C-alpha positions in Angstrom: 10.1 -1.3 -15.1 10.8 -2.3 -11.7 12.7 0.9 -11.2 12.0 2.9 -8.0 12.3 -0.3 -6.0 14.0 0.5 -2.6 16.4 -2.4 -2.5 19.8 -1.6 -1.0 22.4 -4.3 0.0 21.4 -4.0 3.6 17.5 -4.6 3.8 17.6 -4.7 7.7 17.2 -0.9 8.5 14.1 1.2 8.3 12.3 0.9 5.0 12.7 4.7 4.3 16.6 4.4 4.3 16.4 1.8 1.5 18.3 3.3 -1.4 16.2 3.8 -4.6 17.4 1.8 -7.6 16.5 2.8 -11.0 17.6 5.5 -13.6 15.6 8.5 -14.5 15.9 7.8 -18.2 14.8 4.0 -17.8 11.8 5.2 -15.8 11.0 7.7 -18.8 11.3 4.7 -21.4 9.1 2.6 -18.9 6.3 5.2 -19.1 6.7 5.2 -23.2 6.6 1.5 -23.3 3.6 1.1 -21.0 1.6 3.6 -23.0 2.5 2.4 -26.6 3.7 -1.3 -26.4 1.1 -4.2 -26.8 1.1 -6.6 -23.6 2.6 -9.5 -25.7 6.0 -7.4 -26.3 5.7 -5.6 -22.9 5.9 -8.8 -20.9 9.2 -10.0 -22.0 10.8 -6.7 -21.3 9.3 -6.7 -17.9 11.0 -10.1 -17.2 14.5 -9.0 -18.3 14.5 -5.8 -16.1 13.1 -7.7 -13.0 15.6 -10.4 -13.6 18.5 -7.8 -13.2 17.0 -6.4 -10.0 16.5 -10.1 -8.7 20.2 -11.1 -9.3 21.5 -7.9 -8.0 19.5 -7.9 -4.6 20.7 -10.6 -2.4 19.3 -9.0 0.6 15.7 -8.4 -0.5 15.8 -12.2 -1.8 16.4 -13.4 1.7 13.6 -11.2 3.2 11.2 -12.5 0.9 12.3 -16.1 1.6 11.8 -15.2 5.3 8.5 -13.9 4.7 7.4 -17.1 2.8 8.8 -19.2 5.7 6.6 -17.2 8.2 3.6 -17.6 5.8 4.0 -21.4 5.7 4.3 -21.9 9.4 1.3 -19.6 10.3 -0.9 -21.0 7.3 0.5 -24.5 6.4 -2.3 -24.6 3.6 -1.0 -21.5 1.8 -0.5 -22.1 -1.8 3.1 -20.9 -3.0 4.5 -21.9 -6.2 6.4 -25.0 -6.0 9.2 -23.6 -8.4 11.0 -20.5 -7.6 8.6 -18.7 -5.4 11.0 -15.8 -4.5 11.5 -15.0 -8.3 7.9 -15.3 -9.0 7.2 -12.6 -6.2 9.7 -10.2 -7.7 8.0 -10.8 -11.0 4.6 -10.1 -9.5 6.1 -6.6 -8.3 7.4 -6.0 -11.9 3.7 -6.6 -13.1 2.3 -4.2 -10.4 4.7 -1.5 -11.5 3.5 -1.8 -15.0 -0.2 -1.9 -14.0 0.6 1.2 -11.9 1.7 3.3 -15.0 -1.6 1.6 -16.8 -3.9 2.7 -14.3 -2.6 6.3 -14.2 -2.9 6.4 -18.1 -6.5 5.4 -18.0 -5.7 1.9 -19.4 -7.4 0.0 -16.4 -10.7 1.4 -15.4 -13.6 0.5 -13.0 -15.0 -1.8 -15.7 -11.8 -3.9 -15.3 -12.3 -4.4 -11.6 -14.0 -7.1 -9.7 -15.4 -5.0 -6.9 -16.3 -6.7 -3.6 -18.3 -4.6 -1.3 -19.8 -6.9 1.5 -20.6 -3.8 3.8 -22.3 -1.5 1.4 -19.5 1.0 1.7 -19.7 2.2 -2.0 -23.0 4.1 -1.5 -21.0 6.2 1.2 -18.4 7.0 -1.5 -21.1 8.2 -3.9 -22.9 10.3 -1.2 -19.5 12.0 -0.4 -19.0 12.6 -4.2 -22.2 14.3 -4.3 -21.5 16.5 -1.3 -23.9 14.9 0.8 -21.6 13.3 3.6 -18.3 13.8 5.3 -15.2 11.9 4.3 -13.9 8.8 5.8 -10.5 7.1 5.9 -9.3 4.0 3.6 -6.6 2.0 5.3 -4.4 0.2 2.8 -1.2 -1.7 2.7 1.6 -2.7 0.6 -0.2 -5.8 -0.4 -1.3 -5.8 -4.0 -1.6 -2.5 -6.1 -3.4 0.5 -4.2 -3.0 2.8 -7.2 -6.1 0.9 -8.6 -8.3 3.2 -6.5 -7.7 5.7 -9.2 -10.1 3.7 -11.1 -12.6 4.1 -8.2 -12.2 8.0 -8.1 -12.5 8.2 -12.0 -15.9 6.3 -11.9 -17.4 8.9 -9.4 -17.4 12.6 -10.5 -17.0 14.8 -7.5 -15.0 12.0 -5.3 -11.9 13.3 -4.1 -9.3 10.8 -2.6 -6.2 12.2 -0.8 -3.2 9.6 -0.3 -0.8 10.3 2.5 2.7 9.1 1.4 6.2 9.3 2.4 8.0 8.7 -1.1 11.2 11.0 -0.9 13.0 7.5 -1.4 11.4 7.3 -4.7 11.4 10.9 -6.2 12.3 9.6 -9.7 9.5 7.0 -9.7 7.0 9.8 -8.6 8.3 12.0 -11.4 7.4 9.1 -13.8 4.0 8.7 -12.4 3.3 12.3 -12.9 4.5 12.0 -16.6 2.0 9.1 -16.9 -0.8 11.3 -15.7 -0.8 10.9 -11.9 -2.3 14.2 -11.0 -5.9 13.3 -10.4 -5.5 11.8 -6.8 -3.9 14.2 -4.4 -0.6 13.0 -2.9 0.0 14.6 0.5 3.8 14.1 1.7 3.6 13.4 5.5 6.7 13.2 7.8 4.6 13.7 11.0 1.0 14.6 12.0 1.6 17.9 13.1 -1.1 20.7 13.8 -1.1 22.5 10.6 -1.6 19.2 8.6 -4.0 17.9 11.1 -6.1 21.3 10.5 -5.8 20.7 6.6 -7.1 17.1 6.7 -9.8 18.0 9.2 -11.1 20.5 6.4 -10.8 17.8 3.6 -12.8 15.2 5.7 -15.4 17.9 6.5 -15.8 19.0 2.8 -16.4 15.2 2.1 -13.0 14.2 0.8 -11.5 10.7 1.9 -8.2 10.0 3.0 -6.2 6.9 2.2 -3.1 5.8 4.3 -1.1 2.9 4.4 -0.9 0.8 7.9 1.9 -1.6 7.3 4.9 0.5 7.4 6.4 2.2 10.5 6.9 6.1 10.4 9.8 7.8 8.8 11.2 8.9 12.2 10.6 5.6 13.8 8.2 6.9 16.5 4.6 6.4 17.1 4.7 2.6 16.6 2.8 -0.4 18.3 3.9 -3.9 18.5 1.6 -6.5 17.1 1.7 -10.2 16.2 2.1 -10.7 12.6 2.4 -14.1 10.9 3.5 -15.5 14.3 6.2 -13.1 15.3 6.3 -9.7 16.9 6.5 -6.9 14.4 6.3 -3.0 14.7 3.1 -1.2 13.1 2.4 2.4 12.9 -0.2 4.1 15.2 -0.7 6.8 12.6 -3.7 5.6 11.0 -5.6 5.1 14.1 -4.5 8.2 15.8 -5.5 10.0 12.6 -9.1 8.4 12.8 -9.4 9.4 16.4 -8.2 12.8 15.8 -10.3 13.5 12.9 -13.3 11.6 14.3 -13.6 9.7 11.1 -14.8 6.1 10.3 -12.1 3.6 9.2 -12.5 1.4 6.3 -10.0 -1.2 4.5 -9.3 -1.4 1.0 -7.6 -4.3 -1.0 -6.5 -4.4 -4.5 -5.2 -7.7 -5.6 -4.5 -9.0 -9.0 -6.4 -12.3 -9.8 -5.2 -13.3 -13.4 -5.9 -10.6 -16.0 -8.2 -8.7 -13.6 -8.0 -6.7 -10.3 -10.2 -7.7 -7.1 -10.8 -4.3 -5.3 -12.5 -5.3 -1.9 -13.9 -2.6 0.5 -14.6 -3.3 4.0 -15.9 -1.4 6.9 -13.3 -1.7 9.9 -14.4 0.5 12.6 -16.6 3.5 13.7 -14.7 6.8 14.5 -12.5 5.9 17.4 -13.4 7.6 20.5 -11.1 7.2 23.8 -10.0 8.9 26.9 -6.3 9.7 27.4 -6.0 6.7 29.6 -7.7 4.4 26.9 -5.9 5.6 24.0 -2.8 3.3 23.8 -5.1 0.0 24.5 -7.4 1.1 21.7 -4.8 2.0 19.1 -3.0 -1.3 20.0 -6.2 -3.2 19.6 -6.9 -1.5 16.1 -3.5 -2.4 14.8 -3.6 -5.7 15.8 -7.0 -6.5 14.3 -5.6 -4.9 11.1 -2.3 -7.1 11.2 -4.4 -10.1 11.4 -6.7 -8.9 8.4 -3.7 -8.3 6.6 -2.1 -11.9 7.2 -5.5 -13.3 6.0 -5.1 -11.3 2.7 -1.5 -12.6 2.4 -2.5 -16.2 2.7 -4.9 -15.6 -0.3 -2.4 -13.7 -2.4 1.1 -14.5 -0.9 3.2 -13.2 -3.9 1.6 -9.8 -3.7 2.9 -8.3 -0.3 5.8 -6.0 -1.6 7.7 -5.2 1.6 11.4 -6.1 0.3 13.0 -5.4 3.7 13.2 -7.3 7.0 9.6 -6.6 8.6 10.5 -8.2 11.7 13.8 -6.5 12.4 12.5 -4.1 15.1 9.8 -6.4 16.7 11.9 -7.3 19.6 12.2 -3.6 20.7 9.5 -2.1 22.6 7.2 -0.1 20.2 6.9 3.6 21.4 3.7 5.3 22.5 
């Protein structure tokens, strides 16, 4: 159930080099179980599988413990479980995997969500779905379960969401998602933002399609990063989402999908108008946007501390100079 987790014995390197753990047969079994098993039977199975990964992943356990320490230091009032918080974070990830399969299978729908839209972004989505407006960017993170956006797509006929991903480290998991029905959201593999890809994305935006991209993991090649303060210590964040917004001339919005009890809270926020800069201003503006996002992500981590699913040393390269 937790298969597809990039957890190697050495979590200090780049996230994309972490070895995928899991067996294709187990993943297929996971799809079948998620589809046919009642929740009361599924839960003990999840606990058993997550327990195996927890016991055999000392490096990721250390990284989660370090994340909790930084969170407590930054937010002394943060509420973490008094008993086994690291184990509880692994368990939360196992539940997120189950929910990921469930949403692709249509077992989690828009009606199951608690939608927060303080800035009135949802009408923009509806207008794009009807062909009356250009697309926009949705910036997400590895906090919570962004696959819940599938429910947002299915609720609006004509709404197209393209998700920019690098998932070569989880090929087996992607195959399992396809078996579960993960074909309605377009997954676009990205290694770098080259000219052919930019032209394709520009066409999609002009056609009213939206793009989703995570902003809390550095690029696969380790370039185009910017240094930010995240939970009180320097860390590298990608420049890609902000450069992409400027190059496409698209407004930027944030989306958070976090589990609260038995339901998901999906929050939409406007973040920035389409960035515009001169060449001399670009680096400063990208750095400012990345830092604003880092602060906003930290605030969400404070609210749902067990749902930030980065099982590697996020701050390992923070003392190095981010490249521009």
